N, C-alpha and C positions, 0 to 999 in steps of 0.2 A: 633289488639290492637294497636288502635292510638297511638302514641306519635307523642311529638314533646316540642323543645330546647324554653320554653322564652316566650309557652304558657296559657296558664288560663284553667283549667275542662275545661270550657264552653267555650271554642273557640273553644275544641279542641272535643267535645259534639254535638256542630254547626257546624262541618264538617263531622261527622262518620254521621250527621239525614239529613244534608242538601247537602253532594258530593256522600258519598261513599255507604251509604245508596239509596240511588236514582240504583245508577246507576249501585250494582249489586242486585242489585232487576228486573234489564233484563235478567240474564243469565237465560237460559231454565234449568227448572225442581228448580226452588230457587223461594218459593215461598214470604219471607221475611225474611228479616234482623232484630232483636231483637239490640238493640240496650241498653247498660248495664254503667255505672263510669258516671262520670262530671256531669255539671247542665245545665238541660233545661233551654234553654234560651227562654222568654219570655217575654214581655208587660206587665208590670205591673201598672195600675189605683188604686191610694191607698188615699183612697177617704177620707175627714175629713167630720164626723159629723158635727162639726160646720156649717162648709164650706155649708154642705146642709142647715139645716135646717134656718141657715142666707136668702137664696137663696131659702129661699119654696119648695124645690126642696126631690126628692122621687129616692132608693140607684136604681127602677125598671126604672124610667126618664134617667139614667143616660148611664142602663144596654142598654137598646133601642138603648139609641144613637151614643155611641160608635161601638153598632153590625151593624145599619142602615148604619152606616156612613163608615165600612168596609167590607161588603156584596159581596157574590160572585154570580153572577147569571149567568144562563146557558140558551140561546140562544136557541135551538137547531141547527140547522143548515141550511149550502145552499149551491143546490146543482148546479154543475156549469160544464159542459164538465168532465161530467160523475166521480165528483168528491165531493168529502162533504167535507166543512167546517165550524169548528163548529163558533159556536155566540158562544161570554159567556162575561160576567163583571166583573171583577175580583177591588177586594178591594184594595184602591189606599194610603191606610199607611204601610208605609216603612218607618217609627222612630218614637222615643217619640213625637219631634214636629207638626206631623202631629199631632197624639192624643188628642196632649195639642190644637189648635185649628178646634178641635170638636164641634159643639154650639151644648148647649143639648135643650134649649129654650129657648124664648125671654119676657120680661116685658117688656110692654108697649115700644117696639120698641127695649129696646139693646139683643143684646141678650147675652147667659149669654153660656160662655167655660166652656170645660173640667177642661182646668189649672184653672178658678175660682171655684174649690172645691172639687181639688186631685193635687195633685202631680202624673208625670207620668214619667218613670225611668225602665229600662232593669234590670231584675235583676233575679235568679233564680225559677227556681221549684224546689217543696216541695219533695223532695228525700226520698227514706228508706234505701238508704244503699252505695257502693261506693262501683269500684272494684280500687285493688294496688297490685303492679309489685313485685314480692319477697321483699314485707313489708318495699321498700324503696321509694313510689311514688304514685299517685295518677293515672289510665291510664284511657282510653273509649278502652272499649269494641265492639266487635258487632257478631254475629253469626250468622248462614247464614240460613234456613230450607227449607229445603230442601222437594222437593214433593214425595207426598208418592207413590212410585211405583217408581219410577227415578233411574239411579244407580249413585250411590255413587264418584264411582272411575269419571265415565265423571262431574257427575257436579261437582265437587274439580276444575275437572283439567280447566271449563273450569272457575269455579271463579278465581283458579289463575293467568290467563291471563287476563281476566279484573282486577284482585289486581295493576298487572305489570304496565296498559294501566293507569288508576289510580291515582297509584305513580308519573306518568312524570306529572300530572292534577295538585297535592298538594303542597299547602304554601310552601317555601322551610324551613327544618327544620322539616317538617314533613315527619312521614314514620308510612307504614304499618306491622303490626311483628305477622304472623302468629304462633297463640298459640296452637292450638289443628287440625289437620289435619285425619279426619277419615282414611284419604286413610293407613293409617301408621297401623289403624289399622288392615286393612282389608289383607295389603298386610302381615303382621305378620300373621293372622289366616289364610290365602293360606300355607305359608309357612311351618308352622305348618303343614295343611292336606296333606301338599307334603311330609315333611319330615315322616309323621306317615307311609303316604302310601310304600318311597321309604322304611321304615326298614322292614316295615312291609314286604313286596314282599319278601325282602332279608331274613328274618327271617321264613316265613313260607319253598319257598323254602329252602332253607338249615335245616328244617323240616322234607319237603315233602323228600325231596331227600335222610335225613337219614335215615327214616321205610317206602318208597317205593321202595330203593333200584334204581330209575330208573331217570336217565337223562329229559327224553322225558315227565317220568310220572311229574314231579317234573314242567317240565317248561310251560307243559297243565297247569297245575292248576292254576300256579301264574298271566296269562293270561286275568281269572278274576276278577282279581282287579283292571285293568287298564281303562276295560269293561265297570264294574261295576259303575268304580267312572264319565268316559263318559257318562254312560245311566243318571246318577246321574246328569248329570250338563243340561243336557239338557230337563227332566223331573223339574227341578229346574225353568228351563228358559219357558217354556212351562205354571208352575205353576206361573209363579210372583214373586219367590219368591226370598230376595236377599242375597249374600254371607258376610252371618257375621255371629260372633264369634260362633252361639248355630248350625246355618245350618251347614258350615263347620265341630264346632265339631261334630255332630253326624254324618259324611260323617270318621268320623277319631274314630270313637268307633263302627261304623263294620265293623270295616276293618278284622278285625280277625275272625266274624261271614259271609265272603261273601267267601268263598276255603269251606265249608263245605261240602254243596251239589255238587262240583266237588272234592272235595275227595272218596266221595260217589259213583261217578260214574264215575271215574278216574279210582279205586279202584274194583270194584266191575267187568269193562268192563277187566282186566287186568287177573281179574280171570279168567276170563271163557275162554278166550284166552291160558292160561298158564293153566287149567285143562282139557280142548280140543285142544290138541294141528292141528289135522287133523281141527279145527276149523273154522285156517287159513287161508281155500283156500275159504271160505266166508265170506270174513273181516264184511263186510255190515250186513251179516242176523246176525252175535255173538254178533255182538255192541248193532243194535238195540234189541234182545234179551235184552239183558244184563240191555242197559237206560230202555227194559220198566219195570224190575223185578226192580227197584230202583229208581224209572222213581213217581213211586206216592208217596212212604217215603219222598225224597226227597224234593216235592209240600208240604207233611202237613208240615214236621219239620219246610222248614223257613215259611209258617205260621201262626204256633205257635208263635215264633219270633215275628212276625209282631203281631201281635194280643195282645201279654204286651205294643206295645208301643202303644196300643187304648186310654189308658184311657189319653193322650197326650194332645191328636183331642177335648176333649170335654172344655178345661183347656177352662177359662175366661178370660177378662180384661187382667194385664202386665201380669199373669202366662200362661195366653195362647199368645202371644205374645214372650214371654221370649223361649216357651218350643217349639209350637207348628210346626215350623222352623228343629227342631233337629227329633220331629218325623218324619219330613218329609224328609227329610234327608237321615236316616236311615231304613224306609218302603225303599225308593226307589231306595236306594243302592243291600233292600235281593232285590226285586222285580228284578231286572234287572241281580244281581248275580243267582238267579234259571231263566232265560229266560235264560243264557248265560250255564251253567248249564246243559239241558237238551238240549240244539239247538247243539252252538255253538262244549263242551266240547268231546257228544260223537263223533262231525267229526273229529277234529282233531286227 
């Protein structure tokens, strides 16, 4: 948001479009900056029909004269000392007076200028809306568009650094005030997931301790939660999934389901050890047999849950962009819990 004491909406929009926007577009990961509010400054050539008729001219002749005298032309490049120098011609119109002095044509050696048939002034472009702050006054805003696949946290951090540099070069009294920070949403989403993981881990540990009656069993089952979360984040990185509200929310949804396989595995191993005390002599063999006994049911049980989320992968359009990240993270978390339940849990 661009604000400035004593500056008109047109002046603020000009600062936004010609100073702030070009610099922000250089930030890695930022594709463009959309400007809103204020008035877009433009040179306006207000042609008088009567004057055109009196000079026997047409609108097209005026258009072509203005365009021809302010055209930008590319001249390829010159290579010198392993460097390329771009050659181009720039339009020379820099003020309304330059436009007024453009020659449209000549009659009997007498030039006819733009000023002879039109009034040239600086005015606002026709706009479709405005932006206000707290309903108290008009302001100018800009939204930085991020490149697909770029890290929102990194792009926003670099934009903030660039804004601090831009602020030093702005006219006195003009300030840039952020009004929407995407990292705040991501941070709150991460905090929500972390809180859910912590609360879920504590609750699950207490319930396991209550029903299994064994501190070690509860602790072993609880290790599946952080390991599955770590596995999920690794898979998200491999599949280029961003950490947004839906993807992290999917991880929070699956917390209660992550320990199912581990509970079945731990309970069955302890049951074998308690029913056959002599089997403790060869613990490795007993654990292996117990794991084989429930391994297939655990796999089928987790796969059935994953199958439930398969329809979400087929969604298209906006629905697909919203819900497919959640389906991916839930599936990754369940897959990770399945792997750790069959490998890490028996070893512990």
